[in-house]
N, C-alpha and C positions, 0 to 999 in steps of 0.2 A: 504493500500499499504506499502511495506517495505521501510524504510528509506535507502537511498543509502549512504554508508559509503566510504569516500574518503581519500586516502593518498596523501599528497603533497610531491613531491621530489624537493629539492632545495639545492644549493651548495654555494650561495653567500650572497649578502646583504639582500635579502628577500623581496624586495618591492612588487613583484608579489604575493608571498606567503601571506604576510600580507594583501594585497588587497583582495585576495580570501577568507581568513578567515573572514575578516570583512564583505564581501559581503554575505557570507552564514550564518552569525550569525542569529539565530532565524528562519532559513529556516526549515520547517517541513518535507521536502522530501530529503534534501541533508545535510550531516553532514561531516565537516572536522574532521577526527578522529586522524590523525597522520601526522607528518612530518618525512620524511626519508632524512637524510643528510649524505654525505660521508666525511664531515670534521667537527670534533668536535668543532673547533674554528671558524667556519663560523658565521658571524654576524646574519644570519637568525635564528640560534639555540636559542639564548637568546630572540630575538624578539618574536618568536613563543611560547616559554615557558611562556613568560610574558602574552600571550593571552590565556593561559590555554590549549595549545595543547601539547599532548605527543610527544616526540622526540625519534626517533630511529636512532642511528649512525651506519651506515653500512660501515665498513672499506673496503678499496679498495680490499684487498686480498679476503675477504669472499664474496665480491660483484661479482667477476668475473663469477663464476658458476651460481649464482643466486638462487640455490635450497633452501638454508636456508632462504633467504629473501622472496622468494615466499611463503614458508611454513608459515613464521611469518605473512605475510600479510593475507593469507587465514585463519590462526588461529584467527586473529583479526577481521575477517569478512569484510575485505576491498573489496568493489565492483569495485571501480574506482581508477585510478592513474592519477594525474595531475602533469605534469612536469612544474615547475615554476622557471626556471633558474637552471636546474640540468645539471652539466657539465661532465656527464659520459654517455657512451653508455650503454643502458640497456642490461642485459644478455638475451640471447635468451629464456631461460626457463621462465623468468618473462614475456616477450613479448607474448610468446605462452599461458601462463596461463591467461593472461589478454587481449587476442586478442580483438581488437575493443573497449577496455575499458581503453586505455591510451591516454590522450590528452596532446599535447605539443604546445608550442608557439615558433615561430621562428622569430627573429627580422629582417626579410627581406621578399621580395616577392618571395617565392619559385616558380619555381625551381632555380631561380638565387640566388647566394650567400648562398648555402646550402652545407651540407656534412661535412665531418671530418674537424675539426679545425675552422669551421665557426660558431663562437659564440661571443656574446658580441661585444666589440670594434673592433675585427677582421672583423666582418661583416660590420660595419659602415665605417671603413677605406677602405674596398674593394668597397663599394658603391660609396664613394667619388672618389677613384682612377679611377673607370669606368665612371666617369662623368654622373651618373644616374640623371635623372630629377625627380625621385620619389623613395620612399622606402616605407616601411610599415611593417605589420606583417602578418604572416600566422599561423593560428590555424589549427592544423591537428591531425589526429590519428597517432599513432606510429606503425611502422612495423619493420622488421628486418634490414632495410637499413636506414642510416642517412637521415632524412628529406624527406623521400619518401612516407610516409603514406598519406592516402586520405585527401585532403584538406577539412576542414569544412567551413572556411571563410578566406578572405583576406581583409585587410583594408589598404588604401594608404594615403600617405602624400606627398605633393609637396616639392621638393628641389630646391635650386638655387645655383649659383656659390659661394655665400658667406658662404654656409653651411660647417661646419667642422664635423669630426667624432663625436665630442662631441654634436653639435647641432642636428645632425641626431639622436643620441642616445636619446636626450631629446624628440624630436618629436615622435620617435618610442615608447618610454616608455609611453607617454601620450595615444597613441593608445592601448597599452597593458592594461593599467589600466582601460581604458574605456570599452574595448570590451571583454577581456579574460574571466572575470567572467560570463558575460551574455552568451557567446557562450558555455562555459563549462556547465552552468546550462541547456541550451537548449538541448545540446547533451545528457546529462545524463537523462533528462526528456523524451527524445524521445525514449529511449531504453525500 
């Protein structure tokens, strides 16, 4: 069986990217081969380099069309893309080239609190403002619309009136770290 080669895409601190890299260390069927980041100074870059993963910085201007990036990923033999806190909408060319092979995690229970501008603390603030009694994560495949791809799994956490956006973020991140690698592995192995 061919080893499935994965590119992680991340823009921020990198906690999910690092968690995924550690989870797949020693895996004989799935290999994290590359990190794609749109910010050269993002904290994730140094963390991932320290773990021995190659980093590709894709500037915002060259990212828009996506043809160069798609060609680079295909040249490197990338089979799957996992979005681990990537704060850019993927170019259509890339989505089409990797149809049903791009996995994303969203820090809320979609379809609520999804779409353009709904990322990170923006999501958690909206959850609190809506007086939700639960939040969670949605792991889904990516299509051409923000947060509208087929849901793979959702995991929930209870909230109460004492929760703040920061405590919701902590609860949600615990779910991300616990379930995201497992669902990514399961999805890749099922193809």
